[in-house]
NUSE-43029 format. One record per residue (C-alpha): x, y, z; residue in one letter. Coordinates in steps of 0.02 Angstrom, whole numbers, plus 50000, padded with zeros to 5 digits. Example, Ala and Ser with C-alpha at 12.3 -4.5 7.8 and 13.67 -1.06 7.14 Angstrom:
<nukols>
<<50615,49775,50390>,'A'>;
<<50684,49947,50357>,'S'>;
</nukols>
This chain:
<nukols>
<<50115,51522,50161>,'M'>;
<<50034,51354,50167>,'K'>;
<<49893,51324,50288>,'D'>;
<<49794,51173,50209>,'A'>;
<<49789,51025,50061>,'L'>;
<<49662,50947,49980>,'V'>;
<<49667,50778,49948>,'A'>;
<<49556,50681,49817>,'H'>;
<<49496,50513,49824>,'H'>;
<<49534,50376,49661>,'H'>;
<<49385,50271,49638>,'E'>;
<<49254,50315,49772>,'L'>;
<<49140,50427,49667>,'G'>;
<<49091,50259,49569>,'L'>;
<<49020,50178,49733>,'K'>;
<<48867,50235,49764>,'G'>;
<<48783,50229,49922>,'K'>;
<<48945,50142,49989>,'N'>;
<<49047,50307,49957>,'K'>;
<<49008,50391,50138>,'D'>;
<<49063,50258,50238>,'Y'>;
<<49222,50223,50109>,'F'>;
<<49279,50407,50144>,'E'>;
<<49250,50396,50324>,'Q'>;
<<49378,50250,50330>,'I'>;
<<49489,50336,50216>,'L'>;
<<49495,50478,50325>,'A'>;
<<49531,50406,50486>,'R'>;
<<49678,50323,50408>,'T'>;
<<49743,50507,50338>,'L'>;
<<49718,50543,50522>,'K'>;
<<49851,50410,50590>,'R'>;
<<49970,50462,50426>,'A'>;
<<49957,50648,50481>,'M'>;
<<49987,50629,50659>,'R'>;
<<50111,50758,50730>,'Q'>;
<<50127,50854,50585>,'T'>;
<<50019,51005,50669>,'G'>;
<<49852,50987,50589>,'Y'>;
<<49685,51080,50659>,'T'>;
<<49564,51007,50563>,'N'>;
<<49480,50878,50454>,'I'>;
<<49333,50880,50341>,'R'>;
<<49245,50782,50206>,'R'>;
<<49122,50843,50064>,'G'>;
<<49121,50892,49887>,'F'>;
<<49207,50739,49831>,'G'>;
<<49386,50785,49920>,'R'>;
<<49461,50796,50098>,'I'>;
<<49512,50943,50153>,'V'>;
<<49640,50961,50312>,'V'>;
<<49664,51132,50389>,'D'>;
<<49851,51168,50487>,'F'>;
<<49892,51281,50603>,'G'>;
<<50035,51434,50624>,'P'>;
<<50174,51262,50690>,'D'>;
<<50101,51136,50568>,'G'>;
<<50199,51070,50433>,'Q'>;
<<50070,51049,50273>,'P'>;
<<50215,50987,50166>,'D'>;
<<50259,50843,50253>,'L'>;
<<50075,50785,50265>,'A'>;
<<50057,50798,50094>,'A'>;
<<50183,50691,50054>,'E'>;
<<50124,50552,50169>,'R'>;
<<49925,50562,50117>,'V'>;
<<49989,50554,49922>,'A'>;
<<50055,50368,49995>,'R'>;
<<49906,50303,50074>,'I'>;
<<49788,50178,49973>,'Y'>;
<<49619,50252,49901>,'G'>;
<<49715,50456,49867>,'I'>;
<<49720,50501,49681>,'A'>;
<<49829,50668,49722>,'Y'>;
<<49851,50790,49853>,'V'>;
<<49885,50974,49819>,'G'>;
<<49983,51093,49987>,'V'>;
<<49918,51276,49957>,'G'>;
<<49799,51387,50060>,'R'>;
<<49633,51414,50105>,'R'>;
<<49539,51561,50027>,'I'>;
<<49376,51636,50045>,'E'>;
<<49275,51631,49866>,'P'>;
<<49337,51827,49823>,'D'>;
<<49427,51876,49645>,'M'>;
<<49546,51957,49712>,'D'>;
<<49602,51849,49851>,'Q'>;
<<49595,51693,49735>,'I'>;
<<49734,51814,49614>,'G'>;
<<49841,51851,49773>,'D'>;
<<49864,51697,49839>,'V'>;
<<49904,51637,49658>,'A'>;
<<50030,51759,49612>,'L'>;
<<50119,51721,49796>,'S'>;
<<50132,51538,49748>,'F'>;
<<50185,51554,49540>,'M'>;
<<50332,51697,49602>,'T'>;
<<50392,51568,49717>,'D'>;
<<50521,51458,49584>,'E'>;
<<50522,51533,49414>,'P'>;
<<50453,51456,49256>,'F'>;
<<50443,51502,49076>,'N'>;
<<50274,51432,49056>,'S'>;
<<50097,51420,49162>,'F'>;
<<49907,51373,49163>,'R'>;
<<49771,51416,49267>,'V'>;
<<49657,51271,49325>,'R'>;
<<49496,51318,49426>,'A'>;
<<49366,51195,49469>,'R'>;
<<49222,51238,49556>,'R'>;
<<49089,51119,49669>,'T'>;
<<48922,51174,49755>,'H'>;
<<48999,51361,49721>,'S'>;
<<48889,51493,49707>,'N'>;
<<49042,51590,49681>,'F'>;
<<48994,51721,49523>,'E'>;
<<49131,51694,49405>,'Q'>;
<<49135,51518,49291>,'T'>;
<<49313,51402,49294>,'S'>;
<<49361,51498,49132>,'Q'>;
<<49315,51664,49196>,'D'>;
<<49448,51635,49327>,'I'>;
<<49550,51559,49192>,'H'>;
<<49581,51723,49115>,'E'>;
<<49575,51836,49258>,'I'>;
<<49710,51747,49360>,'V'>;
<<49800,51726,49211>,'G'>;
<<49813,51885,49148>,'R'>;
<<49871,51943,49308>,'R'>;
<<50003,51803,49335>,'I'>;
<<50058,51850,49151>,'Q'>;
<<50086,52004,49188>,'R'>;
<<50195,52008,49359>,'A'>;
<<50309,51842,49256>,'T'>;
<<50322,51883,49092>,'G'>;
<<50273,51693,49064>,'G'>;
<<50193,51598,48924>,'K'>;
<<50031,51513,48944>,'V'>;
<<50037,51348,48895>,'D'>;
<<49888,51245,48924>,'L'>;
<<49935,51074,48886>,'K'>;
<<50121,51070,48944>,'H'>;
<<50155,51205,49053>,'A'>;
<<50306,51198,49181>,'D'>;
<<50188,51275,49319>,'A'>;
<<50004,51257,49367>,'T'>;
<<49910,51377,49477>,'A'>;
<<49758,51279,49530>,'W'>;
<<49583,51341,49592>,'V'>;
<<49470,51228,49682>,'E'>;
<<49282,51307,49749>,'L'>;
<<49175,51194,49854>,'F'>;
<<49041,51265,49960>,'G'>;
<<49086,51435,50037>,'G'>;
<<49267,51410,50023>,'T'>;
<<49399,51354,49952>,'G'>;
<<49592,51320,49910>,'I'>;
<<49731,51385,49778>,'V'>;
<<49900,51276,49756>,'Y'>;
<<50039,51248,49653>,'R'>;
<<50113,51090,49727>,'R'>;
<<50027,50948,49666>,'R'>;
<<50060,50758,49724>,'I'>;
<<50018,50607,49631>,'E'>;
<<49947,50481,49757>,'G'>;
<<49948,50307,49751>,'T'>;
<<49762,50284,49691>,'G'>;
<<49654,50118,49725>,'G'>;
<<49529,50081,49859>,'L'>;
<<49547,50130,50037>,'P'>;
<<49636,50006,50139>,'A'>;
<<49484,49899,50231>,'G'>;
<<49338,49905,50135>,'V'>;
<<49377,49741,50059>,'S'>;
<<49390,49623,50186>,'G'>;
<<49513,49564,50291>,'K'>;
<<49659,49465,50218>,'M'>;
<<49827,49356,50282>,'I'>;
<<49972,49383,50171>,'A'>;
<<50132,49286,50172>,'L'>;
<<50281,49408,50163>,'L'>;
<<50474,49303,50148>,'S'>;
<<50625,49433,50147>,'G'>;
<<50616,49412,49960>,'G'>;
<<50553,49541,49816>,'I'>;
<<50387,49469,49772>,'D'>;
<<50291,49460,49922>,'S'>;
<<50284,49626,49994>,'P'>;
<<50238,49683,49825>,'V'>;
<<50088,49578,49816>,'A'>;
<<50039,49630,49996>,'A'>;
<<50047,49820,49902>,'W'>;
<<49946,49776,49786>,'R'>;
<<49809,49685,49860>,'M'>;
<<49790,49846,49999>,'W'>;
<<49773,49962,49864>,'R'>;
<<49614,49856,49810>,'R'>;
<<49550,49903,49987>,'G'>;
<<49607,49749,50085>,'A'>;
<<49656,49758,50274>,'S'>;
<<49793,49665,50280>,'I'>;
<<49879,49565,50403>,'E'>;
<<50064,49501,50369>,'L'>;
<<50137,49333,50408>,'L'>;
<<50320,49280,50392>,'H'>;
<<50403,49101,50412>,'F'>;
<<50574,49102,50482>,'H'>;
<<50687,48930,50512>,'G'>;
<<50749,48956,50705>,'Q'>;
<<50829,48872,50754>,'P'>;
<<50895,48803,50618>,'F'>;
<<50910,48981,50554>,'T'>;
<<50976,49158,50604>,'D'>;
<<50876,49271,50652>,'P'>;
<<50898,49387,50475>,'S'>;
<<50742,49338,50387>,'S'>;
<<50650,49391,50515>,'A'>;
<<50719,49571,50541>,'R'>;
<<50699,49602,50357>,'Q'>;
<<50517,49566,50377>,'A'>;
<<50511,49681,50504>,'I'>;
<<50592,49821,50403>,'E'>;
<<50478,49770,50250>,'L'>;
<<50335,49809,50363>,'A'>;
<<50405,49964,50435>,'Q'>;
<<50408,50032,50248>,'T'>;
<<50239,49967,50195>,'L'>;
<<50183,50075,50338>,'T'>;
<<50228,50225,50207>,'N'>;
<<50049,50181,50129>,'F'>;
<<49940,50107,50294>,'H'>;
<<50004,50180,50452>,'P'>;
<<49975,50031,50550>,'E'>;
<<50028,49861,50502>,'V'>;
<<50038,49698,50609>,'T'>;
<<50155,49565,50563>,'L'>;
<<50150,49392,50645>,'H'>;
<<50324,49306,50654>,'L'>;
<<50297,49109,50654>,'V'>;
<<50448,48954,50674>,'P'>;
<<50445,48825,50550>,'L'>;
<<50627,48757,50580>,'G'>;
<<50545,48619,50678>,'D'>;
<<50411,48589,50567>,'A'>;
<<50544,48569,50416>,'Q'>;
<<50643,48470,50531>,'R'>;
<<50513,48318,50528>,'E'>;
<<50466,48349,50352>,'I'>;
<<50669,48324,50309>,'V'>;
<<50674,48168,50410>,'T'>;
<<50506,48090,50368>,'H'>;
<<50491,48130,50184>,'T'>;
<<50542,48112,50009>,'P'>;
<<50687,48263,49959>,'S'>;
<<50616,48306,49815>,'S'>;
<<50425,48346,49887>,'L'>;
<<50504,48447,50033>,'R'>;
<<50482,48614,49980>,'V'>;
<<50294,48583,49914>,'I'>;
<<50261,48515,50090>,'L'>;
<<50335,48681,50167>,'Y'>;
<<50235,48763,50086>,'R'>;
<<50065,48655,50126>,'R'>;
<<50124,48673,50319>,'T'>;
<<50155,48844,50281>,'M'>;
<<49968,48857,50204>,'F'>;
<<49904,48764,50345>,'R'>;
<<49973,48867,50466>,'I'>;
<<49907,49026,50386>,'A'>;
<<49739,48966,50359>,'A'>;
<<49732,48926,50563>,'E'>;
<<49791,49101,50598>,'L'>;
<<49638,49177,50479>,'A'>;
<<49514,49095,50571>,'V'>;
<<49573,49155,50734>,'H'>;
<<49608,49329,50661>,'R'>;
<<49453,49336,50548>,'G'>;
<<49526,49359,50380>,'A'>;
<<49440,49286,50239>,'K'>;
<<49576,49238,50090>,'A'>;
<<49781,49224,50112>,'L'>;
<<49875,49324,49972>,'I'>;
<<50046,49243,49893>,'T'>;
<<50183,49329,49796>,'G'>;
<<50177,49181,49682>,'D'>;
<<50207,49217,49479>,'A'>;
<<50163,49075,49369>,'L'>;
<<50321,48976,49309>,'G'>;
<<50456,49096,49399>,'Q'>;
<<50533,48967,49510>,'V'>;
<<50494,48763,49528>,'A'>;
<<50351,48786,49674>,'S'>;
<<50271,48915,49551>,'Q'>;
<<50208,48777,49422>,'T'>;
<<50037,48753,49398>,'I'>;
<<50040,48582,49467>,'E'>;
<<50138,48639,49609>,'N'>;
<<50024,48778,49653>,'I'>;
<<49856,48661,49662>,'T'>;
<<49938,48546,49775>,'T'>;
<<49984,48669,49860>,'V'>;
<<49816,48760,49879>,'D'>;
<<49745,48579,49905>,'A'>;
<<49799,48581,50086>,'A'>;
<<49694,48721,50133>,'V'>;
<<49537,48684,50014>,'P'>;
<<49416,48796,50104>,'N'>;
<<49519,48949,50117>,'V'>;
<<49547,49074,49965>,'Q'>;
<<49703,49092,49908>,'V'>;
<<49740,49258,49800>,'I'>;
<<49911,49288,49698>,'R'>;
<<49907,49465,49612>,'P'>;
<<50069,49422,49531>,'L'>;
<<50021,49275,49450>,'V'>;
<<50015,49347,49262>,'G'>;
<<50161,49448,49303>,'M'>;
<<50351,49456,49235>,'T'>;
<<50489,49475,49350>,'K'>;
<<50545,49643,49282>,'Q'>;
<<50358,49719,49310>,'E'>;
<<50372,49656,49497>,'I'>;
<<50539,49734,49514>,'I'>;
<<50474,49893,49463>,'A'>;
<<50335,49886,49568>,'D'>;
<<50463,49830,49723>,'A'>;
<<50553,49995,49675>,'N'>;
<<50409,50128,49666>,'R'>;
<<50344,50053,49860>,'I'>;
<<50528,50061,49912>,'G'>;
<<50535,49880,49961>,'T'>;
<<50668,49821,49834>,'Y'>;
<<50842,49874,49909>,'E'>;
<<50755,49786,50072>,'I'>;
<<50730,49630,49979>,'S'>;
<<50876,49604,49883>,'T'>;
<<50996,49607,50047>,'R'>;
<<51045,49419,50100>,'K'>;
<<50950,49338,50216>,'Y'>;
<<50937,49147,50270>,'Q'>;
<<50746,49084,50184>,'D'>;
<<50657,48958,50275>,'C'>;
<<50622,48908,50095>,'C'>;
<<50773,48836,50043>,'V'>;
<<50810,48763,50221>,'L'>;
<<50869,48599,50175>,'F'>;
<<50841,48621,50008>,'E'>;
<<50839,48451,49892>,'P'>;
<<50959,48450,49731>,'R'>;
<<50798,48424,49638>,'S'>;
<<50640,48476,49703>,'P'>;
<<50479,48415,49599>,'A'>;
<<50423,48527,49473>,'I'>;
<<50247,48433,49459>,'R'>;
<<50198,48374,49587>,'A'>;
<<50019,48284,49608>,'R'>;
<<49902,48308,49795>,'P'>;
<<49897,48130,49805>,'W'>;
<<50101,48132,49812>,'E'>;
<<50096,48259,49951>,'A'>;
<<49965,48177,50046>,'E'>;
<<50049,47997,50031>,'E'>;
<<50203,48098,50087>,'A'>;
<<50131,48192,50233>,'E'>;
<<50053,48007,50303>,'A'>;
<<50206,47997,50410>,'S'>;
<<50202,48153,50481>,'L'>;
<<50088,48213,50619>,'D'>;
<<50014,48386,50530>,'V'>;
<<49905,48462,50662>,'N'>;
<<50052,48446,50782>,'A'>;
<<50157,48540,50675>,'L'>;
<<50036,48674,50637>,'V'>;
<<49992,48709,50835>,'G'>;
<<50180,48694,50888>,'K'>;
<<50235,48828,50754>,'S'>;
<<50063,48929,50819>,'L'>;
<<50112,48914,50982>,'A'>;
<<50285,49003,50960>,'G'>;
<<50207,49152,50850>,'I'>;
<<50252,49329,50881>,'E'>;
<<50158,49476,50853>,'T'>;
<<50218,49633,50808>,'R'>;
<<50118,49792,50795>,'H'>;
<<50211,49911,50677>,'V'>;
<<50170,50094,50648>,'E'>;
<<50227,50241,50539>,'L'>;
<<50353,50332,50648>,'P'>;
<<50300,50510,50687>,'D'>;
<<50400,50650,50605>,'P'>;
<<50558,50695,50688>,'T'>;
</nukols>
C-alpha cells in the first residue's frame, strides 16, 4: 500500500534566507500539478516536501507529475511510517517483495530525528531482514533494487520507487519573461530551459493569418499543452503578423524581409512585455543555424529593442543537442509536423545574412512601424492552457 510521496528539491538548499520563499512557490506549483489525485495534506520541512493521500488517492500518478515540475530533484512514492524499527522493516520488506530482484541495498537518511538507531544500523537491520526473506545479494553500488528509508522529525517514509526529477529552480523565482514560440523544434526547448532556471514565462506565438492557414497556431497550442507537464498553467498569446508582413513585402527590399519580420516581432513582444510586467524576451536562436541567426543579423534584430533584455539559452548548442532536449520534454514529435510558419511567408530567394542595423532602419523608413505593431497587438488572442485533470 502506498499512501505518501516525498519530493526533494534541487538547488534550494543553496538559497539561504530565500529558501523558505522558494519552497512556498514550489509547494503551490505541486498542489496544482496534483489536482484531483486525492492528496490530503502537503507539508514542507527538513529539506523536503511530503504529501499524504487518502484511501482513493493516486500517489503513483501524483509522483509522475511532481517529478516533472521545475525545481524537483527526485520523488519517492511509498508509505508513511512511525520511527519504529519493526514498522520500518515490515514496510521495507513489503515493497521489496513486490517485484523480484537479484541484488539490493538499503539506503537510510535521518534529518533532525531522535530515532535511536543510526543510518548504518538501519542499513544492517533492514538489510538482513530482506536478505533472509528474499535470498537477494547485497550490492551497495549497482543494486537492482533499493529500499529507501527517510526519517525526519518524529515521522518518516519508506519507498522503493524513486523517480528522477527535472531539476533546476521553481518557476517564478527568477522574474517574468516572454518566450517567442514558433511551431518548430528550438523555441519550446528554449522556453523549457529558462523555466527550469526559475523564470515565470508567458508564451508568444506569431501566425501569418489571414495569409496562412491556422496550422501554426494549432501547433503552438499543442506545444503549450505539452509544456504544462512541467508547469501546470501556461499562458499563450497568439498574435497575427500577416498584415504587417504584407506591408514589409510591399515596401522594403526582399533580401531584408526576414530580418524586418523579426524586428517587428521583437517590437511587438517588447510592447507585450511592458503590458504583462515581463523583464526579458526569450528566443530559440542558435548561432549560425539559419540565415537569420548570424551574429550580424542577431545584432540587427536586437537593435530594434535597445532597452529590452533578449535571452538566447540555445545560442551555443548544436542541433543534435536541441533535438535531444526536445525528445526529453516531449515536444519533438509535435514540432516536426508540417505547418505554415509565418517566418517563411513571402520568404525571399536570397535573404541577407549580414544585415546591419542602419540598413534595416533605412528600409523601415517607408513603414509606419508603430501602426504595424499596434494593429498586430489589437488582434491578440490570449489562452490559458492547463494540465488536464486525471481521467
